[in-house]
C-alpha positions as CSV (number, residue, x, y, z in Angstrom):
1,M,-8.5,-2.2,27.3
2,N,-8.6,-5.5,25.3
3,K,-5.0,-7.3,24.8
4,A,-4.6,-8.5,21.5
5,R,-4.4,-12.9,21.0
6,E,-1.0,-14.0,20.1
7,A,-1.5,-14.9,16.3
8,K,-2.0,-18.5,15.6
9,F,-0.8,-18.9,12.4
10,F,3.1,-17.3,11.1
11,I,4.2,-15.7,8.2
12,G,5.0,-18.5,5.0
13,Q,2.4,-20.5,6.5
14,V,-0.3,-21.8,4.1
15,V,-4.0,-21.5,4.7
16,R,-6.9,-21.4,3.2
17,H,-10.1,-19.5,3.5
18,R,-13.0,-21.7,6.4
19,I,-16.0,-20.4,3.9
20,Y,-14.9,-19.1,0.2
21,P,-12.5,-20.7,-2.2
22,F,-9.2,-19.3,-1.6
23,R,-5.8,-20.1,-0.6
24,G,-2.5,-17.8,0.4
25,V,0.7,-17.4,1.9
26,I,1.0,-15.1,4.9
27,F,3.0,-12.8,4.5
28,D,2.2,-10.4,7.5
29,V,0.3,-10.7,10.7
30,D,-1.7,-7.6,13.0
31,P,-2.4,-8.3,16.5
32,E,-5.8,-6.9,16.0
33,F,-7.7,-5.2,12.7
34,A,-6.3,-2.5,11.1
35,N,-7.8,-2.0,8.1
36,T,-10.5,0.7,7.3
37,E,-13.6,1.0,8.3
38,E,-15.0,0.9,5.6
39,W,-13.9,-2.1,4.3
40,W,-15.0,-3.9,7.8
41,Q,-18.4,-2.4,7.1
42,S,-18.5,-3.9,3.6
43,I,-18.6,-7.3,5.1
44,P,-21.7,-9.1,5.4
45,E,-22.8,-8.8,8.9
46,D,-23.8,-11.8,9.4
47,V,-20.0,-13.0,8.6
48,R,-18.5,-10.0,9.6
49,P,-15.7,-10.7,12.5
50,S,-14.1,-9.1,15.2
51,K,-11.9,-6.7,15.3
52,D,-10.1,-8.0,18.5
53,Q,-8.3,-10.6,17.0
54,P,-5.0,-10.9,14.7
55,F,-5.9,-10.5,10.8
56,Y,-3.2,-11.9,8.1
57,H,-2.3,-10.4,4.9
58,L,-1.9,-13.2,2.2
59,F,-0.4,-13.7,-1.3
60,A,-3.8,-15.4,-2.2
61,E,-5.0,-17.2,-5.6
62,N,-8.3,-18.8,-5.9
63,E,-9.7,-20.7,-9.4
64,E,-9.3,-17.4,-11.5
65,T,-6.9,-15.0,-10.0
66,E,-3.9,-13.9,-7.6
67,Y,-4.5,-11.2,-5.5
68,V,-3.8,-9.8,-1.9
69,A,-6.2,-10.7,1.0
70,Y,-6.8,-9.5,4.3
71,V,-8.5,-12.2,6.6
72,S,-9.5,-12.6,10.6
73,E,-8.1,-15.3,12.4
74,Q,-11.3,-17.0,12.6
75,N,-11.4,-17.6,9.0
76,L,-8.7,-19.4,8.4
77,V,-7.6,-22.8,8.7
78,I,-3.9,-24.6,8.0
79,D,-4.1,-26.1,4.0
80,D,-1.7,-29.1,4.5
81,S,-2.0,-30.1,0.7
82,G,1.4,-29.5,0.2
83,R,0.2,-27.8,-2.9
84,P,2.8,-24.7,-4.1
85,V,0.4,-21.5,-4.1
86,R,0.8,-19.9,-7.9
87,N,0.7,-16.3,-6.6
88,T,4.3,-14.3,-8.2
89,Q,4.6,-12.1,-5.8
90,I,5.4,-14.9,-3.4
91,E,9.2,-15.3,-5.1
92,E,9.7,-11.7,-4.2
93,L,9.7,-12.6,0.1
94,F,9.6,-16.2,-0.2
95,D,11.8,-19.4,-1.0
96,R,9.8,-22.7,-0.7
97,D,10.8,-25.6,1.3
98,D,11.0,-29.4,1.0
99,D,7.9,-29.7,3.2
100,G,5.9,-27.4,0.6
101,G,6.0,-24.7,2.9
102,Y,7.7,-21.2,2.5
103,R,10.3,-19.2,4.4
104,L,11.5,-16.0,4.2
105,K,14.6,-15.4,1.9
106,P,17.8,-14.6,3.6
107,G,18.4,-10.8,4.0
108,T,14.3,-10.0,3.7
109,R,13.2,-7.7,6.3
110,H,9.7,-8.1,7.8
């Protein structure tokens, strides 16, 4: 049995995809893959991530739109631009801090 790895990123952190042009704020972490087999199989095989790593739920944005993304740890890097993420769902859970990061609002259960 594989032991789940400890997550490298944390809730409220701003990250970007290392290949595709989008970024977002982490709002949940799965210790390993927890989506459908159909979703996983829809990823092209040459870039399909392994399932035995943390996966992150992001309030994401790209040039055109805002959405929720599910991304493997291997495909994320820290976004240290300091720019706010414009996804409107962020304000439901987070306050923006002085350093450009996001903190769960007081009383928010995760």
